[in-house]
Structures are given as C-alpha cells and as structure tokens.
N, C-alpha and C positions, 0 to 999 in steps of 0.2 A: 445369907450368902447367895451370891449370884450363880445361877446355873449356867455353866460355861457352854452347855449344849443348846441353850435357848435360841441362839441365832442360827443354828444349823437347820437346813431344810433337807428333808429326805427326798431324794429324786432317783429315778432309774432311767436307763436308756435302752430301748428295744430296737435292735437292728435286724431287718429282714435281709438275709443274705440272697443275692441274685445267683441263680444256677445258670452259667453260660451254656452248659450242655443242653439243658432243657429248652432254652431259648432257641438254640440252633436247630434242635429237633422239631420244634413247633414251626420254625420258618421253612424247613424242608417239607413238612407236611403241607403247609399253605401252597408252596410252589408246586408240589405234586398234584394237588387238587386242581389248581389253576391250569396246569399242563393237560391234565386229563379232560378238563372241560373244553379247552381249546382244540384238543385232538378230536374229541367227539363232534364238535361243531364243524371242524374242517372236513372230517370224513363225511358227515351228512351233506355238507355243501357240494362235495365232489360227486355225490350220487344224485342230487336233486336236478330234475329237469332232463336227465339223460334218457334216451330212447334205445340205448344199446344194451349189451349184456350187463353192463354196470348197473342198469336200472333194475334188472331182475335179480342181480346179486349185489346189493348195496355195499359200499365200501365199509369195512369194519375198521375199528380203531387199531386193531392189531396189524392190518394191512397198510395202514396210512404211511408208516415210516418207509416201508418198501416202495410204495407208489411214489413217495416224494424223491427217493433216490433215483428211481427209474426216470422220473420227470426231468431231474437234473441232467441225466445222461442224454435224453431226447433233445433238450435244449443245447447241450454242449456240442452235439453233432450237427446242429443247424443254427448257426449264428444269425442275428437279424439281417434281412436282405431288403434294403429300401426300394429296390426295384419292384418288389411285390407289396410289402406293407411296411409302414414306418414304425408301427407300434409293436407288432408281434413277429416272432420268427415264423417261417413257413416251411411246410413240407411240399416240395415241388414234384409234380407228376413225372416219373421217370421217362415216360413215353411222350409226354406233351408238356414242354416247359411253360406254356401259357396257362396251365391249370395248377392250382396250389390249394393247400389246406392251411388256414390260419391256425397257428399253434397257440390258441388262447389257453388260459389256465384250465378251463373245462375240457377242451379238446385234448390237451396234454394229459390230464388226469384219466380221461377215458382210455387213451392210448396206453398209458402206463399200467392201468388196472388190467387190461386185457393181456399185456405182456406178463404181468405178475401171475395172472390166472392161467397162463399158457393156452390162451384161446387159439384155435387152429388157424394158421395162416397169418397170424399177427406177430410181427417181430420189429426190431428197430428200423428195418428198411421197408416194412409193409404195415401201414396203419390199419385199424379197424375199418370195415366197410361202412359203419355208421358215420364215419367222418366224411363229409361231402366236400368235393372239390369246388373251388370257385374259379371263375374265369377272369383273366386280366382284361382291363378295359382296352378299348381300341388304341387310346393314347399310349398306355403302358406297353401294349404289344409292339407298337412302332419303335418305342425307345429300346425294348428288349432286343428286337431284331437288329437294330443298329449296333447295339453293344456286341451281340454275337458275331455280326459280320466283321467288326473291327478286330475282334479277338481271334478270328479264324486265321491260322497261319498260312502264308503264301507258299504254294508248292515250289520246291527247289529240285531240279533234276540232279540225281546222284551222279557223281563222276567215277564211281567204282562200285563193284559188287558189294564191298564191305559197307559202303555208304548207303547203298540200296537197302541192305538188311537193316541198318540203323534207322533208315527213314520208315521202313515197314513197321518198326516198333514205336515210332513216334505217333501215338494215337490219341484221340481225344478221350477224356474220362467218360465212362458210360456205366453208371450204377445199375441200370435196368439190365444191361447186357451181362454184367457180372453175375447178377441174380440168376439170369437164364442159363449161364454157363454152369453154375453150381447145380442147377436142376438137371442140365444135360448130362453131367458126369455122374449123376445119381449118388451124391453125397446124402447121408441119412438126413431126413427132414429135421430131426431133433438137433442136428449139429450145424444146420445151414446158417442160422443166425450168428453163431459163434465164429464160423469160418469167415462170413462176410465182414464181421466186425474186425477180425484180425487183419484181413486184407485191406480194409478201408484205413485202419490205423497205420499200415505200412505203405499207403498210397498206391496200392495195386488196383488200378482203375480200368483195366482192360485185359481180357484173356491173353492177348499176344505178348504181354509183358513177361509171361512165364517162359518165353523163348529166349529172353535175354541172358547172355553169359554172365552178366553182373548179379544175377539172382541165383544162387546155388542152393542145393538141397540143404546144405548146413545152415545157410541163412534161414531157410524156411523152418527147419527144425527148431532154431533158436526163437522163431516167432511163436512156437507153441503148437505147430501142426504135426499130426502124426505122419509116419512114413507112407501109410496107405493113401491119406488125403493128398499128400505132396505128389505121389505118383499119378493120381487122378487128375490133379490140377495141371501137371506139366506134360502128360502124355496125350492129351485130348484136344489141344488147341486147334490143330489142323483139321481134325474131324469136325469140330464145331464150326470152323470157317466154311467147310464144304457144305455143311447143313444149312448154314445162313445164306448161302448163295442161291 
C-alpha cells in the first residue's frame, strides 16, 4: 500500500521581525554622535589662531550654541555693505567712517565669544580690542565721500518757531553719540548694551529725539525701559548739548 505521506516535504519558515523602535533609536544615536563631533570641530575652529581672550579661554562645546546665536544677532545688525566689502559685512568705526572691521566668521566668533563671557567693554556696539580696523582705499574713500555729500540734506530756513523746533530735531543718525549720551547720564554699565539695543530697534539715533512730542513716556515704557532710565534719557539732553559745545 502506497504511503500517502511519501510526497510530502517537511519545511519550516523562520521570520525575523524588524523592530521599528530599535531602528529609530539607533538612528537618533548616530545623529547625536555626528552632531557632537561637528560641534566639537566647530568649537575648536572658533578658537584656533585667535590672539584674544578667546585664545586663552577656548570655546567649549557647551558655549558654541550661544555663540552661534550671538553671531546671528551681530550679522543681523550689520547687513552687507558693498561700499566697504563685497564678501563680508563690516563694523564701521563710529568716529571715522573710513575705518572698518571685516566681520569674517572668525572675527564674528571672537566678538560673540567675548559678549557671551561678558568681557568688560565688549557689547553689540563695541567690539573686542583684538579686532583690528582696516582703512578704506583712496578710491573707496572718494566714492564714500561722494555718497555722503549726496545724502546730506540741504538746509531749509524755517518759516515759524514750530518749524524751527522740528528742524532742530531733524538730525543725522549718530551711534557713537548715543553711546556717549548713555555714558553721560550714568546708566549702569550692566544695562548700557540693553538700552542701546532697545533704542536702536526703535530708530532712536540721536539724543535730541527725546525732546520730540511724538515720543511719550508711555511709548518708552512700552519699549521695556524703566521709569528711572526714561527720566535720565529725557531730562538731560540740553545738559549734554552744552557739554558737547
């Protein structure tokens, strides 16, 4: 009698189940490792070759994120200016527009590092002394002088006392003068950079603008300034004018 089971083949199927959670976890670990390596390399590059305080205090990986944020703020305040450099933004000397600091990646990292570490005298309006100014070429100086002359407003004689007051408030922006005014009214050094940043954001570019009837105390409170600082800013403009004469 024929065995009915003779043609049957015994077989088994082994299936390895893929765990998607484990794969995702391994992928995250790989990304974290790569990020850590890149951060370490970037932090080391930020410190290499610098002769400033950043050289004696190399950038740590933990500081790198903060430095990157501050660098973005430095660049945001100073868009590229082809009158100086085509490739990099620049910091222009507030007292001499023919001098400038190229804001290369290394220079911006050094500046951001010193802001982060609260180095004395360094803020968004005052770069580290280790950053050296460069001079415009004679050709670029002539072009810059021509641009400044064209932009200079022509004087108009006021026809009334009210127009005379308005004309006295129409002043050219002067960041250096604003910084000097903050020093003159003796605002705490720890608050100077914050106050200047607020005023710059609101386009307050000259102390005389605090005399305008269009800028009220309520406006300035809304900017985030304290009553004491508002009083100092508004009450000392004439004293500052007499001092400057």
